[in-house]
Backbone as a ProteinNet text record, in pm:
[ID]
protein_1_A
[PRIMARY]
MSFVNPDPSVLLQKDLYIFDMDGTIYLGNRVFPFAIRFINALRGSGRRVLFFTNNASHTAEFYMKKLGAMGFCPSRSEIMTSGDVTAEFLLRHRPGRSVYLVGTDELVEDFRARGIRILDGTEERADIVITSFDTSLTYAKLDSACRLIRGGAEYLSTHPDLNCPTETGFIPDSGAIAAFVTASTGRKPVYFGKPYRETVEMIGEAAGVPFERMCIFGDRLYTDIAVGKRHGITSVLVYSGETTPGDVENASPEERPDFAYESLDEVDRIMFGGSARRAGRENRGKK
[TERTIARY]
-1075.6	-1180.7	-1254	-1387.4	-1467.2	-1465.9	-1476.4	-1480.7	-1608.9	-1595	-1709.5	-1713.7	-1828.6	-1841.5	-1848.2	-1782.8	-1793.8	-1928.8	-1945.7	-2067.6	-2089.7	-2202.6	-2224.1	-2267.8	-2282.9	-2329.9	-2235.5	-2107.7	-2011.3	-2051.7	-2124.5	-2165.4	-2263.6	-2331.4	-2426.7	-2359.4	-2230.7	-2162.7	-2074.7	-2096.4	-2013	-2087.2	-2010	-2066.9	-2065.4	-1965.2	-1953	-1941.8	-2028.3	-2031.9	-1990.5	-1874.9	-1814.7	-1847.7	-1894.2	-1934.9	-1852.7	-1787.2	-1738.4	-1861.6	-1843.2	-1958.9	-1974.1	-1893.6	-1912.6	-1882.7	-1981.2	-1967.1	-2021.8	-2053.1	-2101.5	-2244.1	-2267.5	-2403.6	-2468.7	-2387.3	-2438.8	-2334.1	-2372.5	-2279.1	-2297	-2200.2	-2215.9	-2328.3	-2433.4	-2551.1	-2669.9	-2644.1	-2751.4	-2744.1	-2841.9	-2843.1	-2890.7	-2839.6	-2888.4	-2993.3	-3121.8	-3226.3	-3206.5	-3153.7	-3132.9	-3027.7	-2934.7	-2833.9	-2899.1	-2994.3	-3067.7	-3141.9	-3209	-3284.8	-3194.6	-3080.1	-2988.4	-2931	-2889.9	-2831.5	-2935.4	-3057.8	-3164.3	-3190.5	-3177.1	-3194	-3085.1	-2962.2	-2852.1	-2877.9	-2915.1	-2943.7	-3060.1	-3163.9	-3280.9	-3253.2	-3149	-3112.1	-3013.1	-2983.4	-2893.2	-2747.8	-2718.2	-2580.2	-2542	-2412.8	-2363.3	-2307.8	-2318.5	-2266.2	-2173.1	-2080.2	-1990	-1972	-1990.3	-1964.2	-1822.7	-1736.2	-1598.5	-1565.8	-1522.7	-1481.9	-1338.3	-1265.8	-1133.2	-1141.4	-1257.1	-1273.6	-1266.9	-1152.2	-1130.6	-1157.3	-1222.6	-1254.3	-1363.4	-1435.4	-1538.4	-1512.6	-1574	-1558.3	-1668.7	-1652.9	-1754.2	-1888.6	-1886.9	-2011.4	-2084.1	-2009.1	-2070.3	-2137.4	-2064.7	-2120.4	-2240.3	-2241.3	-2357.3	-2482	-2466.6	-2579.5	-2618	-2518.1	-2546.6	-2617.1	-2564.2	-2625.5	-2764.9	-2780	-2911.3	-3013	-2973.9	-3064.4	-3097.4	-3004	-3027.9	-3117.6	-3131.4	-3218.1	-3147.1	-3013.7	-2939.4	-2947.8	-2980.3	-3001.9	-2887.3	-2763.9	-2651.3	-2640.9	-2580.8	-2538	-2394.2	-2347.1	-2211	-2108.8	-2134.2	-2039.7	-2031.9	-2122.7	-2123.5	-2046.1	-1977.5	-1909.3	-1763.8	-1674.9	-1532.4	-1473	-1372.1	-1307.3	-1155.6	-1089.7	-942.8	-885	-958.6	-914.4	-911.8	-1012.4	-1013.1	-889.5	-857.3	-742.6	-612.6	-598	-476.4	-460.7	-569.8	-564.3	-531.4	-589.3	-562.1	-416.3	-358.8	-216.7	-130.9	-162.8	-86.1	-94.5	-212.9	-230.6	-158.6	-155.6	-92.6	57.5	102.3	242.5	325	259.8	332.4	276.5	257.2	194.9	279.2	213	280.3	354.6	362.5	436.5	359.1	432.6	368.8	333	214.5	160.9	113.3	159.7	100.4	9.3	-119.9	-221.6	-278.3	-258.6	-321.2	-455.3	-559.5	-692.4	-797.8	-922	-1031.2	-1030.7	-1094.6	-1106.3	-1173.7	-1268.7	-1341	-1247.2	-1157.7	-1063.1	-961.1	-912	-814	-872.5	-995.3	-1057.5	-1083.3	-1114.3	-1134.8	-1005.1	-892.7	-763.6	-726.8	-750.8	-718.5	-802.2	-929.2	-1018	-975.1	-903	-853.6	-726.5	-672.5	-551.7	-424.6	-436.1	-318.3	-269.6	-138.4	-80.4	-68.2	-157.3	-166.1	-94.4	-11.2	60.8	-15.9	22.1	-47.4	32.1	151.1	229.3	332.5	332.4	431.2	558	555.1	668.8	788.3	906.2	1026.2	1037	983.7	995.4	862.8	843.2	729.7	779	723.3	758.3	695.6	572.4	495	417.5	412.6	321	223.4	94.7	-9	-85.7	-100.5	-187.8	-310.5	-421.8	-547.9	-626.8	-753.9	-843.5	-890.7	-829.8	-854.1	-925.2	-1056.8	-1134.5	-1115.5	-1037.8	-1001.8	-853.3	-795.2	-651.1	-607.7	-492	-431.5	-284.8	-228.6	-86.3	-3	-46.9	26.4	34.1	-74.3	-72.7	27.8	27	120.7	264.7	288.9	423	471.1	384.7	422.2	452.2	365.6	386.4	520.5	551.7	677.4	798	788	899	927.1	822.3	839.7	891.2	848.2	898.3	1046	1082.9	1225	1307.1	1245	1313.4	1323.5	1271.6	1288.7	1163.4	1046.4	922.3	888.9	836.4	781.7	659.4	640.9	530.6	428.2	304	193.6	79.1	-9.2	-130.2	-247.1	-364.3	-480.3	-525	-510.4	-556.7	-500.9	-494	-426.3	-516.6	-648.3	-740.9	-700.4	-690.8	-650.2	-765.2	-885.8	-1002.8	-1121.2	-1209	-1334.1	-1449	-1533.7	-1645.6	-1755.7	-1813.2	-1927.4	-2033.5	-2148.6	-2255.2	-2212.6	-2114.5	-2073.4	-1936.6	-1880.2	-1749.8	-1652.8	-1524.1	-1422.8	-1358	-1322.3	-1245.1	-1119.8	-1008	-883.2	-898.7	-843.2	-855.1	-717.4	-709.6	-589.3	-464.5	-476.7	-360.2	-302.6	-390.5	-343.5	-268.7	-316.8	-248	-112.1	-108.9	17.9	116.3	65.7	153.3	222.6	152.8	213.6	328.7	302.1	404.6	524.7	497.6	606.4	688.7	621.2	692.9	785.7	744.2	824.9	936.3	908.1	1004.1	1082.1	1030.5	1091.9	1055.9	967.5	927.9	787.7	774.4	643.7	587.9	457.9	401.2	377.9	364.2	307.3	155.9	82.7	-62.1	-138	-256.6	-350.7	-478.2	-587.5	-709.5	-696.4	-788.3	-782.1	-676.4	-589.5	-596.4	-498.1	-463.9	-352.9	-395.6	-300.7	-331.6	-382.1	-331.3	-378.4	-530.5	-586.3	-730.9	-805.7	-766.6	-841.6	-818	-700.7	-676.9	-768.4	-786.3	-874.6	-1019.4	-1061.4	-1196.6	-1215.4	-1118.7	-1128.9	-1133.3	-1053.3	-1050.5	-1183.5	-1238.2	-1363.9	-1482.2	-1482.1	-1596.7	-1582.4	-1460.2	-1438.6	-1465.5	-1435.2	-1462.2	-1332.3	-1297.2	-1175.5	-1192.9	-1082.8	-1087.5	-1168.3	-1154.3	-1221.7	-1373.4	-1423.5	-1568.3	-1620.9	-1537	-1576.6	-1596.6	-1676.2	-1694.7	-1694.8	-1621.9	-1616.1	-1671.3	-1753.4	-1812.1	-1755.1	-1711.7	-1658.2	-1648.3	-1610.9	-1604.7	-1463.7	-1362.7	-1224.9	-1140.5	-1062.7	-976.1	-859.8	-795.1	-668.7	-687.5	-811.5	-836.2	-932.6	-1059.1	-1161.7	-1129.8	-1098	-1071.4	-934.1	-835.1	-700.2	-696.4	-776	-773.5	-825.2	-922.1	-970.4	-867.9	-809.6	-713.5	-588.8	-545.4	-423.8	-444.3	-569	-590	-692.8	-726.9	-815.9	-960.7	-1004.1	-1142.9	-1211.3	-1327.5	-1399.8	-1432.5	-1397.3	-1412.5	-1515.4	-1604.9	-1710.8	-1702.6	-1675.5	-1669.7	-1806.5	-1843.8	-1964.1	-1923.1	-1994.3	-1961.5	-2039.3	-2085.3	-2165.5	-2079.7	-1947.4	-1858.6	-1747.1	-1622.2	-1504.1	-1465.4	-1482.5	-1422.4	-1514.7	-1456.5	-1529.5	-1495.8	-1577.7	-1544.8	-1409.1	-1372.5	-1241.8	-1127.8	-1146.5	-1045.1	-1025.8	-1135.1	-1127.7	-1053.3	-1079.8	-1011.6	-860.7	-819.2	-676.1	-612.5	-690	-639.7	-536.7	-442.9	-346.2	-415.6	-357	-418	-441	-354.7	-366.7	-484.2	-542.4	-654.3	-775.3	-774.2	-885.4	-990.1	-1115.4	-1216.3	-1256.1	-1309	-1366.3	-1498.2	-1575.3	-1703.1	-1710.3	-1786.8	-1809.8	-1953.6	-2023.8	-2164.7	-2189.3	-2299.4	-2333.8	-2352.3	-2419.2	-2444.4	-2486.9	-2512.9	-2562.4	-2702.5	-2773.1	-2904.8	-2894.1	-2793.1	-2773.2	-2733.2	-2650.4	-2611.6	-2733.2	-2819.1	-2940.9	-3030.1	-3045	-3128.8	-3071.9	-2939.6	-2875.3	-2889	-2869.2	-2870.4	-3009.9	-3096.2	-3226.1	-3344.4	-3320.8	-3430	-3475.1	-3395.8	-3428	-3531.5	-3573.8	-3677.3	-3631.6	-3639.9	-3600.8	-3692.9	-3813.4	-3905.9	-3852.6	-3762.9	-3708.5	-3591.4	-3538.2	-3415.1	-3429	-3541.3	-3557.3	-3572.9	-3597.2	-3616.3	-3490.5	-3380.5	-3257.5	-3208.2	-3163.7	-3116.2	-2969	-2934.7	-2794.5	-2725.1	-2798.4	-2737	-2658.9	-2647.2	-2572.4	-2422.3	-2379.5	-2236.1	-2165.3
-2321.9	-2394.5	-2300.3	-2298.9	-2209.2	-2253.1	-2154.5	-2182.1	-2257	-2363.4	-2444.8	-2446.5	-2411.6	-2412.6	-2554.8	-2580.9	-2711.9	-2725.4	-2832.9	-2856.5	-2740.4	-2669.5	-2552.1	-2583.1	-2710.3	-2743.8	-2691.3	-2671	-2618	-2478.7	-2405	-2269.8	-2269.6	-2381.5	-2392.2	-2431	-2457.7	-2515.9	-2417.3	-2288.7	-2186.6	-2120.5	-2051	-1979.4	-1828	-1776.7	-1633.1	-1604.2	-1514.6	-1477.1	-1330.8	-1307.7	-1175.1	-1115.6	-991.6	-926.5	-801.8	-799.5	-673.8	-586	-457.4	-368.3	-321.7	-221.3	-161.9	-261.9	-283.9	-379.9	-516.8	-538.3	-669	-661	-567.7	-551.8	-422.7	-331.7	-210.7	-160.9	-65	-1.4	148.4	215	355.9	375.7	441.8	460.6	374.7	283.3	195.7	60.9	33.8	-90.4	-205.5	-326.1	-446.7	-509.6	-502.5	-557.4	-704.7	-781.3	-923.8	-945.5	-849.8	-862	-848.5	-756.1	-743	-872.1	-927.3	-1050.9	-1166.2	-1177.2	-1286.4	-1273.2	-1153.1	-1132.6	-1154.7	-1112	-1139.6	-1289.1	-1361.2	-1506.4	-1572	-1523.9	-1576	-1551.7	-1429.6	-1398.7	-1483.1	-1496.7	-1572.4	-1719.2	-1769.5	-1910.7	-1929.7	-1821.6	-1831.8	-1811	-1775.3	-1751	-1605	-1580.3	-1446.2	-1381.1	-1247.3	-1173.7	-1062.8	-1025.3	-913.7	-837	-706.3	-619.6	-564.8	-595.5	-546.8	-477	-352.3	-278.8	-232.2	-237.8	-177.9	-26.2	25.5	169.9	243.8	304.8	374.8	524.4	567.8	710.4	748.9	647.8	670.5	577.1	610.3	531.1	425.7	336.7	233.6	295.7	406.9	475.1	524.9	575.8	619.5	501.7	389	273.2	214.7	226	178.8	258	390.5	473.9	445.9	432.5	409.1	275.7	170.6	39.3	35.5	106.3	112	179	290.7	361.8	278.1	193.2	108.3	-11.1	-44.8	-156.4	-278.4	-270.2	-385.9	-399.6	-290.8	-290.9	-357.4	-310.8	-374.3	-329.9	-415.2	-373.7	-323.3	-248	-195.4	-308.1	-419.5	-531.8	-601.5	-569.4	-633.1	-552.9	-445.2	-358	-340	-350.7	-328.6	-274.2	-186.7	-129.5	-148.1	-125.2	-131	-20.8	88.8	193.6	144.3	64.3	5.2	-81.3	-163.6	-255	-175.9	-72	9.4	81.8	140.8	211.5	115.5	-2.2	-99.5	-142.4	-157.3	-190	-81	45.1	155	153.7	133.2	135	19.5	-95.1	-213.4	-217.1	-175.3	-197.4	-69.7	45.5	172.1	277.8	244.5	341	467	581.1	708.7	763.3	687.4	736.1	848.4	939.8	1048.7	999.9	1040	988.9	1103.3	1104.1	1192.2	1106.4	1137.3	1055.4	1129	1072.4	1123.7	1052.2	1118.9	1059.5	1167.4	1127.8	1223.4	1281.3	1396.3	1455.9	1358.6	1282.8	1186.2	1080.7	1029.9	928.3	988.1	1107.3	1173.5	1195.2	1244	1269.1	1139.8	1032.7	902.8	853.6	864.8	823.7	910.1	1040.4	1130.6	1097.3	1064.4	1030.8	902.3	816.7	692.7	715.5	836	866.6	858.9	849.8	845.3	987.4	1009	1143.2	1179.8	1266.6	1302.6	1434.2	1437.1	1556.8	1628.6	1754.3	1828.2	1833.5	1775.3	1768.3	1877.7	1976	2084	2053.7	1947.1	1910.2	1863.8	1871.4	1826.7	1675.5	1608.3	1463.9	1403.4	1278.2	1200	1058	990.9	850.4	762.4	796	711.7	800.4	760.3	818.8	710.3	744.2	652	718.2	647.5	696.1	605.9	666.5	594.1	642.1	607.1	653.7	792.1	893.2	1030.9	1106.4	1124.9	1197.3	1348.7	1392.5	1534.4	1554.6	1464.7	1465.4	1594	1646.4	1762	1732.8	1813	1798.1	1826.1	1919.6	1953.2	1833.5	1756.6	1636.4	1535	1512.9	1417.9	1463.7	1593.4	1648.5	1626.1	1652.6	1632.9	1486.3	1396.6	1253.6	1208.9	1250.3	1208.9	1266.2	1390.1	1453.5	1382.2	1349.4	1284.3	1140.7	1072.7	937.3	942.3	1037.9	1053.1	1085.4	1149.5	1184.2	1069	951.5	833.3	776.5	835.2	784.7	644.4	562.5	433.2	459.8	378	402.3	289.1	324.4	229.8	277.5	185.7	221.6	138.6	200.7	129.5	12.2	23.1	-85.3	-67	-176.4	-170.8	-149.5	-131.3	-122.5	-10.5	-42.6	55.8	146.1	90.5	165.4	137.3	236	219.8	222.2	118.4	118.5	213.8	285.8	373	346.8	412.5	394.6	439	529.6	585.7	537	439.5	386.9	385.8	366.5	356.2	491.5	510.7	628.2	580.3	657.2	613.1	592.1	483.5	444.6	450.8	393	400.9	348.7	236.7	178.6	269.4	344.4	439.1	555.4	602	709.4	660.7	537.6	481	466.4	434	418.6	551.1	662.2	794.7	814.5	786.3	806.6	715.2	591.5	497.6	543.4	593.2	640.9	757.2	840.3	957.1	923.5	831.3	805.1	675	583.6	451.8	360.1	403.8	324.7	266.9	136.8	73.4	63.8	82.4	77.8	-64.1	-79.4	-200.3	-178.3	-267.7	-251.1	-323.6	-269.9	-335.9	-366.1	-399.1	-435.5	-572.7	-603.5	-728.8	-715.8	-814.6	-953.7	-986.9	-894.2	-913.1	-977	-1046.9	-1131.9	-1052.3	-930.1	-850.6	-835.8	-828.1	-811.9	-936.4	-1053.3	-1174.6	-1212.3	-1180.2	-1205.7	-1118.3	-991.8	-903.1	-950.9	-997.5	-1051.5	-1174.7	-1265.8	-1387.8	-1360.2	-1264	-1228.1	-1166.7	-1077.9	-1010.6	-1106.8	-1201.1	-1290.7	-1421.4	-1457.9	-1586	-1704.5	-1687.7	-1791.5	-1826.1	-1956	-1992.8	-1969	-1951.3	-1918.9	-2019.4	-2148	-2251.2	-2248.4	-2174.1	-2162.2	-2030.4	-1959.1	-1832	-1847.8	-1757.7	-1747.6	-1600.2	-1561.7	-1421.2	-1403.2	-1299.2	-1263.9	-1129.8	-1120.6	-994.9	-990.9	-873.5	-853.9	-834.5	-842.5	-822.6	-947.1	-985.4	-1102.4	-1074.8	-959.1	-934.9	-891.4	-869.7	-836.5	-937	-935.4	-1020.5	-1168.8	-1208.9	-1351.4	-1390.5	-1304.8	-1336.7	-1356	-1278.9	-1295.2	-1433.2	-1484.2	-1619.1	-1725.2	-1711.7	-1811.7	-1817.5	-1703.4	-1700.1	-1758.6	-1755.3	-1786.3	-1896.4	-1972.6	-2086.7	-2050.1	-1936.6	-1892.3	-1917	-1981.2	-2006	-1873.7	-1861.1	-1733.4	-1745.4	-1646.2	-1642.9	-1510	-1517.1	-1397.7	-1369.8	-1241	-1200	-1102.7	-1110.4	-1028	-896.4	-850.8	-728.1	-603.7	-619.6	-507	-499.8	-524.1	-497.5	-610.9	-735.8	-849.9	-908	-955	-1018.7	-1167.4	-1249	-1391.1	-1412.5	-1324.4	-1336	-1318.4	-1229.6	-1211.1	-1339.3	-1408.5	-1533.5	-1639.6	-1647.3	-1745.7	-1724.3	-1599.1	-1566.5	-1551.2	-1574.1	-1551.4	-1655.9	-1614.1	-1707.8	-1793.8	-1908.3	-1992.7	-1917.9	-1820.2	-1745.1	-1648.8	-1621.7	-1527.9	-1590.3	-1721	-1788.6	-1826	-1781.1	-1803.3	-1950.1	-1984.2	-2117.6	-2128.4	-2018.5	-2011.2	-1877.3	-1872.8	-1747.8	-1745.6	-1636.6	-1623.4	-1483.1	-1469.2	-1339.5	-1234.7	-1271.6	-1178.7	-1258	-1189.4	-1255.9	-1311.3	-1263.1	-1317.4	-1466	-1502.1	-1641.9	-1725.3	-1670.5	-1742	-1763.9	-1662.8	-1675	-1786.5	-1794.2	-1900.4	-2037.6	-2049.6	-2178.6	-2219.1	-2123.5	-2155.5	-2158.5	-2066.3	-2050.4	-2054.3	-2089.3	-2091.9	-1952.7	-1851	-1715.3	-1647.5	-1710.1	-1651.1	-1645.5	-1528.3	-1514.5	-1594.5	-1626.1	-1701.8	-1840.5	-1888.5	-2022.4	-2021.9	-1903.3	-1894.8	-1958.5	-1933	-1986.9	-2137.1	-2199	-2343.6	-2418.7	-2342.4	-2409.2	-2505.4	-2618.2	-2721.4	-2702.6	-2650	-2631.9	-2764.1	-2874.5	-3005	-3059.5	-2980.8	-3027.2	-3015.9	-2955.2	-2937.3	-3071.8
-2029.2	-1958	-1863.4	-1869.1	-1787.4	-1641.7	-1553.2	-1410.2	-1376.6	-1297.8	-1256.3	-1103.3	-1047.6	-901.9	-848.4	-734.9	-670.1	-597.8	-524.1	-447.2	-349.8	-361.5	-276.7	-134.1	-99.5	35.2	143.4	107.1	205	252.2	168.8	205.6	322.5	343.7	454.8	585.7	580.7	695.5	771.9	751.8	815.3	931.1	1013.9	1127.9	1109.4	1035.2	1014.9	865	816.3	675.7	664.1	599.8	590.2	453.3	452.7	329.2	302.3	185.6	133	108.6	100.3	82.7	-61.8	-102.6	-234.4	-345.2	-431.7	-539.8	-505.2	-377.1	-331.3	-277.8	-184	-131	-180	-232.4	-296.7	-394.3	-476.5	-569.5	-555.2	-491	-461.1	-361.1	-404.6	-319.6	-365.6	-458.5	-509.4	-439	-356.4	-280.2	-368.5	-341.4	-406.9	-315.1	-348.8	-260	-227.2	-322	-296.1	-187.2	-172.1	-66.6	70.9	83.9	209.5	240	140.2	157.6	201.4	135.8	166.4	307.2	343.5	476.2	585.3	563	659.3	671.9	560.6	564.5	648.3	633.9	714.6	863	897	1037.2	1089.7	1007.1	1049	1072.3	1008.9	1025.8	1140.6	1213.8	1327.6	1293.6	1170	1129.1	1155.2	1169.2	1198.9	1073.2	1066.1	951.7	1000.3	913.5	940.5	810.7	815.8	702.1	717.2	620.3	626.4	495.1	504.7	385.8	398.4	288.1	283.3	273	236.3	215.6	348.9	375.3	502.2	491.6	384.7	374.1	472.9	523.9	625.9	744.7	857.5	980	989.1	1085.8	1107.9	1143.8	1216	1252.9	1128.7	1030.8	904.7	835.4	827.6	757.6	830.6	961.7	1036.5	997.4	984.4	943.7	798.1	710.2	569.5	548.7	610.1	594.2	657.9	768.5	831.5	741.1	678.5	587.9	464.5	423.1	306	336.9	465.5	502.6	556.3	578.6	629.4	781.6	850.2	995.1	1072.2	1055.3	1124.6	1269.5	1351	1484.1	1471.6	1570.5	1563.5	1556.4	1621.1	1622	1487.1	1394.4	1262.5	1158.5	1199	1102.8	1141.2	1041	1061.2	931.8	943.9	826.7	834.7	722.7	723.1	811.1	826.5	918	1061.3	1100.6	1234.5	1256.6	1156.3	1168.1	1181	1098.4	1101.5	1234.5	1282.8	1411.1	1524.9	1522	1627.6	1624.5	1504.5	1492.1	1556.8	1529.6	1587.4	1739.5	1792.8	1937.9	2006.1	1939.1	1999.4	1979.2	1860.4	1822.9	1802.9	1792.7	1777.1	1872.9	1999.6	2091.1	2107.3	2101.9	2123.1	2003.9	1893.8	1777	1707	1646.1	1571	1430.7	1383.3	1257.2	1169.1	1043.9	943.6	857.5	859.1	793	673.3	554.7	433.4	419.6	465.6	465.4	476.6	474	488.5	630.1	645.9	779.7	875.6	823.8	905.9	963.4	879.3	924.7	1020.8	988.9	1075.7	1215.2	1222.3	1352.1	1427.8	1355.9	1419.9	1483.4	1412.5	1467.3	1588	1576.2	1685.7	1810.1	1790.1	1902	1972.1	1902.5	1962	2043.3	2039.2	2114.5	2033.4	1901.6	1814.2	1789.6	1798.9	1786.5	1638.2	1591.8	1450.5	1424	1320.8	1278.7	1167.5	1140.9	1034.3	904.1	902.4	779.8	763.7	853.4	844.1	922.3	1001.2	1085.2	1000.4	1057.5	986.5	983.5	1087.4	1097.9	1143.9	1108.4	1157.7	1180.6	1279.1	1300	1192	1155	1062.7	966	839.9	741.2	698	696	650.2	536.8	424.9	318.3	311	269.8	263.1	141.8	134.5	29.6	69.9	10.7	52.3	-59.2	-44	-144.9	-134.2	-34.9	-22.4	-51.6	-127.8	-154.4	-224.4	-181	-245.8	-275	-362.3	-391.2	-266.8	-184.8	-62.7	31.4	41.5	125.8	72.4	-59	-118.8	-98.6	-115.5	-96.8	46.2	144.2	285	313.1	261.6	284.2	228.4	105.7	42.3	115.5	156.6	228.4	360.6	434.1	564.1	548	443	417.4	380	296.4	263.4	386.9	484.9	608.4	706.6	669	752.4	815.1	787.8	847.5	795.5	882.8	842.2	755.3	648.7	555.3	562.1	597.4	605.5	516.9	480.7	406.5	458	465.2	520.6	434.5	300.5	213.1	72.3	-5.7	-135.2	-256.2	-237.5	-350.6	-446.4	-573.9	-673.7	-715	-723.6	-766.9	-676.4	-664.2	-590.9	-691.8	-696.2	-791.7	-747.3	-843	-816.2	-922.4	-909.3	-1008.2	-1147.4	-1155	-1283.6	-1330.4	-1261.2	-1300	-1183.3	-1212.6	-1108.2	-1079.3	-951	-911.6	-838.3	-842.8	-780.7	-630.1	-581.8	-441.2	-373.8	-255.7	-172.4	-242.6	-313.2	-379.3	-486.8	-554.4	-655.8	-591.6	-477.5	-405	-354.8	-303	-257.6	-372.8	-492.6	-609	-642	-626.1	-647.1	-549.5	-421	-318.5	-342.9	-380.5	-409	-528.3	-632	-751.2	-715.9	-621	-584	-486.2	-392.3	-283.5	-300.3	-381.5	-393	-277.4	-188.9	-72.2	-90.5	-70.8	-74.8	66.9	83.3	218.1	266.3	395.1	454.2	454.9	388.9	375.7	486.5	517.7	607.1	527.3	596.8	526.3	461.4	371.6	297.4	189.8	165.2	212.3	324	408.7	501.9	634.1	694	808.3	928.9	948.4	1061.6	1059.4	939.1	924.5	969.9	919.1	954.9	1101.3	1154	1296.5	1382.3	1342.6	1417.2	1407.5	1289.2	1272.3	1359.1	1355.1	1434.1	1582.8	1626.2	1767.6	1810.9	1727.1	1761	1759	1664.4	1647.8	1724.8	1760	1826.2	1736.5	1606.2	1506.5	1434.5	1421.7	1348.2	1198.7	1128.6	986.7	905.4	938	858.1	873.2	971.1	990.7	935	856.1	795.2	644.6	589.2	443.9	408.8	303.9	264.7	124.3	106.6	-21.5	-66.3	-192.8	-241.2	-392.1	-444.7	-590.2	-642.2	-553.8	-597.9	-573.8	-673.9	-660.4	-566.4	-580.5	-510.2	-365.6	-321.7	-180.9	-118.5	-161.9	-101.7	-116.6	-238	-263.2	-209.2	-227.7	-180.6	-30.1	46.1	191.8	230.4	155.2	181.2	144.2	26.4	-20.7	67.2	118.7	200.4	339.6	389.7	530.3	555.8	452	471.1	495.4	442.5	452.7	318.2	318.4	193.9	127.2	-1.9	-72.8	-184.3	-191	-291.2	-365.8	-496.1	-578.8	-639.5	-643.9	-716.4	-826	-940.2	-1055.9	-1058.6	-942.3	-935.6	-914.9	-912	-889.8	-991.5	-946.2	-1028.1	-1122.1	-1079.3	-1149.2	-1255.6	-1365.5	-1475.2	-1480.3	-1548.1	-1564.5	-1630.4	-1721.6	-1785.4	-1687	-1588.8	-1485.1	-1404.6	-1376.5	-1300.3	-1379.2	-1508.6	-1592.3	-1593	-1581.2	-1586.6	-1448.9	-1343.6	-1207.9	-1167.6	-1084.6	-1028.3	-923.8	-887.5	-784	-653	-621.8	-496.9	-497	-615.2	-624.2	-694.1	-707.4	-775	-670	-686.9	-582.7	-570.2	-452	-434.7	-509.5	-511.4	-582.5	-654.5	-763.5	-835.8	-886.6	-856.4	-895.5	-950.3	-1024.3	-1081.4	-973.3	-864.2	-755.3	-632.8	-522.8	-402.5	-422.9	-523.7	-555.8	-588.8	-665.9	-703.2	-581.8	-494.3	-372.5	-283.4	-274.8	-194.1	-246.6	-377.6	-435.9	-404.9	-409	-383.6	-236.7	-146.2	-4	56.8	11.2	76.1	-19.3	-143.7	-239.6	-280.6	-246.4	-286.5	-200.9	-91.6	-7.5	136.3	195.9	335.5	426.9	380.8	463.9	495.4	408.6	430.2	527.3	555.9	634	771.3	837.9	972.2	976.5	861	857.8	813.2	790.4	748.9	854.8	813.2	906	932.2	1052.5	1085.5	1109.7	1112	1135.2	1019	909.7	793.6	812	922.5	945.9	954.7
[MASK]
+++++++++++++++++++++++++++++++++++++++++++++++++++++++++++++++++++++++++++++++++++++++++++++++++++++++++++++++++++++++++++++++++++++++++++++++++++++++++++++++++++++++++++++++++++++++++++++++++++++++++++++++++++++++++++++++++++++++++++++++++++++++++++++++++++++++++++++++++++++++++++++++

């Protein structure tokens, strides 16, 4: 039986609209113009937006510049990453602990600037090892991570995504790197990012919005949609990234979206008639 969307009027009744980035509002460096139109319509109608990516290979400052250049014009308060969530967890719950971070130089420097004690991997012991989406990954980094984990380090990961979509196909992401470490050490990490509760709690705290007043848009069942299903957030899948209609048909109840559309273009047509000019005339009294 094919997936059938329920009454979409619920989509007009939210206060915070959370957007995955890669595969949802752009693909690699190719922006989806309809995503800009839709997000501007949401803002114009008095609704709030948040861009959240599990991709921790870059910092929030990087994404602010990237989204700005693409035409989304975000404020700093509208951007959050799984790296932000992981760093905040360390500062709140593991203060002063030593950390070996398998990540890009950008992520490492961001953690260091926050006051987190970062190791270089040559040490005999570490309190914590964190793996992430590291596009500068080397065998030496993996060897150090595995050695320190075998030596007793706590194992964390910024996010579980197996692949990152690009204009030319998929490339291995954080979850694939973690799978290597797990295969070598037998240790599975504690993950952050979507779909884990630390992420939605941080979003709720920052925005001051309860889960039931949020809506999340994304292209992955096991992260974007699962975070909604686990925490009572309305979830909207788009087929502009990783997931296919066949995947939805075979999805478990825990990863089955509330809504599924070809892209944000279709959602925009449903909510605003496809024109940003209508956004300011939306009747918020439908709640």
